[in-house]
Structure formats: C-alpha cells, structure tokens
N, C-alpha and C positions, 0 to 999 in steps of 0.2 A: 840735433842731435842731442838727446837727454843728458843733462850734465851729472854729474857725480856730488854726493853732498859731501862738503868739505868738513873735516874733525876738526874741533877747535884745540887739541893736542896734536897736532901734523906732525910738529919736530920731533915729538918721542915714537920711536919705532913700537913700544909696547902699546902706547895708545892709538897710533894706528891701526893696528890690530884688533885694538876693543872698537874703534869705529867702525871697521869692515863686518865686524861680528854683530855690531847693532843694526846695521843695515841688514843683513841678513836677517834678522829677527822680524824686523819691520818689514820687510817682503813676505816672509813666512806667513806674518799676521795678516797682512792684505790677503793671500790668498785663501789660509782655512778659513777667514770672516764670513760667513754666507752672507748674501746679497739681498735684501728685503725686497721684494717684489711689490711692484707698486700696485693698488685697484685701480681698473680701468675706471675713466670719467663718466659720470652720470650720464653722458649725452651718448654714450656708447650702447648703453644698456636697452634691449627691446623692450618695447612697451606690452609684449603679449607674454613678459616672463610669467607673472601672475597668474594670466589666465593657464597658462601652461601646468603649472603650479596646483591650482585648483582643479585640474582635470584629472589628476593623478588618483584620487580615491574613486572616483567615478569608473576610472578605466579599472582599477582593481577590483572591484564589484561588479563589474561586467564580465571581465575575465575569471571570476569565481562562480558566478552565474553560469557560464557556458563550460566550466567544468564541473557542475554538479548535475547539469542537464541531462548527462548519459547517463545518470546512476539510476537504480532499479527501485520502486517502492512497495514491489510485493516477492512474497515469497511462495513458490508452488511446494505443497506437501503432496507425495506419491506414497500409496502402497497402505492406503488406510485400509482398516476394518469397514466394508458395508454399512454397519450397525455404527459407525462412529456418528456422534451428535457434535453440535456445535459447542456445548458444554465442556465435550473431553476433550477438543482441542483448547479450548482456555484455560482449563486444568493443567495441560500440557506445559503450555507457555508458562503460565505460574509457576510450576514444578521446572522449568527450566530456566526460569528467571529473563524471559524472555520480557523485556519493555516495550511500551510506545507501540502495542498494537493498536492501532483503530478501528480494525474491522476483520472477522473470522467468518468466512464463507465456506460452506460445503460447493462441490460442484457437482451439478445432475446432467442427466442424458435423459429426455422425455420423462422428466420429473423422478427418475430414477438415481441413485447416487453412485457416482464412476469410481469411488473409492480414491478419492483427490480432492483436496481444498486447496484454498487460497488465504492467506493471511498479507493485510493491507498494512504498511508503516505510515506514520506520520512524518518522516524524516528519512531520506536515505542514508543516511549515516547509521543506522540502526540496523540496516538489512545484514550486514558481514557477521556481526554478533549472533544475531536470530540464526543464521545458515549456521554456524559452529555449534550453536547449542542443540539444534533441533535435528541435526542430520545423525542418523544411525540409532535416534531415538525409538522406542518401542510402544507401541499402545495396541491394547487388546490382543498381545502375541504375536503383532508384526512390526516389521522393522520399516520407519518411515525414511525417505531419502528426499532432502530439502534441497531446493535450486531457486536462483532469481530467475523473476519471471519480468519481461517487459512490460506487458501492458494485460488487462483483463477486460474483456466484454464491459461495457457499460450496460446497468441494469435499466431497465425501460422504466420513465419516471410516471407510475399509476399513481393518482393524487386519491386514496383512502377507498372506501368499496364502490361507490359511484365509478372511479375509474377502470377500477379492476373488473366491473360487469362489462364496462364497455369493451374493454381489451378482449374480454372471453368472446362477447357477439360479433368481434372483428377476426376471430381465429386469430389473436395475436401470441396465445399462451401456449408457447412450445414446450416450456419446461426444461429447457438447453441452459449451461453456464453457470456461474455461482448463483446461488442459492436459486436455483431454477428460474433468473431470469425476473424473480417477485419480490417484492418490499414485504416489509413485516414479518421477518425472518421468525419462525418457532409458532407463529399465530396460523399458518396455512396447514391443511389437511387434506392430502388424496387419498379419495377412496376407489377401490377396484374391486372387479367383480358384482357389480348390480346388474341388472335388469338392461336391457338395452332400450325397451321401449320406455323407460323410467321419463317423467317429466318434470322439470325443475320444480313445480308448484307440489309436485306429490313428493317429490325431494326433500324439500322444505319444510313440507311440514312432518315429514319423520323426524325429521332433526331439530325440532321444536322443542325439545326437554333442554338443548344447549344453547349456550348464548353465541347466536351468530351475529357477526358484524354487519350493520345496516337492518337490523331486527326492529330497531326502535322506529327507522323512517320508512317500515314497509317494504324494505327491499332486500332481504337477505341475501348475501352474497355466497351462492350456491350456483356452481357453473360447472355444467357439460362439456367434457373437454372432447376432443376427436378420440375416435376408436384407437386400439392400441394395433400393435402389429401379431401376427400369428392367426391360427385356425380358429382360437375361442374368440377372435376381438369383436366379431359382428353380434355376437352371442351375448357380448357383455358392454357396459359401457364403466367409463370414469370420469368423476368428479372431483371437483376443487371447491372446498371449503375455509373460509376465515372466520375465524372465532373471534372476539373481544380482546382474550389474553392468552398467553402462552400456556397457562395453568388449565386453560379449560380446552385449549385443541390436544392435549395429552390426556384428558377426562375423555374426549371423544374417541380418542385412538385406543384406549383400556376400554371403553365399553364396547367397540365395534369391531376392534382386530379380531379375525379369525372366528366371527361369529357368523352365524346363519341369518340371510338377510328375510326379515318377513315370512317365518316358516308357516305362518297360518295361512299363506297365499301360495307361496314358493315353495313348501317342505324344503328339503335338503339340496336343493338345487341351486344356489346362490350362496356362496361364503365371500363374506366381505374382507378386505386386506387394506388396511390403514397405515398412513405414514405421516410424519411431522415432515414439512419443508421449513 
C-alpha cells in the first residue's frame, strides 16, 4: 500500500492542513500535465515508407488524368445559315471572346453544307466557357445552339495533290463530315451542272487560266465525282478542283458561279454552280 507523504510541520494543525493542500496541488499537476508520447524506435519503421511517399504524386497525376479523360474537346454548332463560311465562324468566336480554338470546320453531306459546324479546342477546360458564350448567339439572322460533342470523324489523311487524285480514283471522296472529309480547307472547289460526258483532260484545259494545284507537275487536281441524286444527275456531272491558294479558289468561284458553261458549244444548256469547301 502506498504511504502518504509526511508533512514536516505535522505538530501544527494548521500546518497539517497546508500539507494536505500541497498534496492535492501536486496530484492535480500530475493529472493535468500531458504525457509526451515517445516516437517509435527506428527498427519498427517500415522499409517501404519512402516508396509509398514517393508514389503519392504519381497516383495524384493518374487520378487527374482519369478525371479529365471523360471531358470533351469539341463544340457543335447547329442552326447556321447554309451560306456561312469558316471565316464567319472565326469572327463570331472573336466577337464572343472564345479563345483557344484549334480548328473550325463546317459539316457537309455529299459536299453540301448541312448548317452545322464543329469547333475543336486544345484543352477540355475551355469548352464550358465556349458553350456559355456561343449558345443562343445570332449569325446571319439565325439563332445558334451550342452543345458539347463527344467526338468527330477523323479526316482522311490525303497527302498533297497526289493523295487527293488517288482517293478520287478509288471513289473514296464522299463529301461527308467536317470539311467534307478533305484537307486544305478553303482551297477546294466543287462545280455542279457540267456536261456528263466531260473528260478530266478537257476539264483541266478549260480551267488552265486558274492556278490549279499540281499543275506545275503536269497533274492538275481535277477530279470527277460520282453523279448526284435526282432526275438530272445522269445528264450533268460534279467536279472537285483544288487550287494553290484560298484567294485563287474564291476567284474561280466568282468567275464561274451561275455562268453558262461553254455557250459556244452548248448554248444555255448548262449553268455552273460553284462553291468553296
């Protein structure tokens, strides 16, 4: 049994009370004083602790990558006027202060505009602000609707005029999707309403005053497309031409659009319609 400490002034009653009070104070101090916990010895530490701490940044980066993997990089625009151009959409983005747009593409169906477009962004973080800025905006008197798009069809990789000619020979040019599935946006021109029996050599000769791509190599990019649909499809033909520059493509369209094709041979039977892709 634990013995009680003896007070040096035990003869005095007053001093005995003082000793008891001192004992209580000592006991309170012992209870209230926090006991410092000792660190575990070194031999108890795991040898893999430094590996686990080093793996934390890697796990954080991996988690962030998985979180952003489901985000979208494209914005789809619907309700556009059929006459809208790529430059019109670029000006619209600048007016709405939409930044970090990596590519602007008009969507086509058989080389005809569908009234929709696709904007590609460099990072998914810029898509929400673009949706807020572009939705319900007006272009050409029409209200545009902007939505996030999961993915867009990949444009076929046609390297230069030679690749485009080879794709035309295989019948791979369908004219669907962003930029009608073509590269070199703004340099391609589609001509409608020409004679059905027109040959590529004759067509290239009639367009010799324009700077066609591949002309310096003796292989101008003039491709006869598949006949369109409708009763007049068999009587006319469609052609795809690639020019050396965007300005030359627009010059060709201004010269030939809604003009008679060789009136000295066909009178007013064929009227050309031209559009830049």
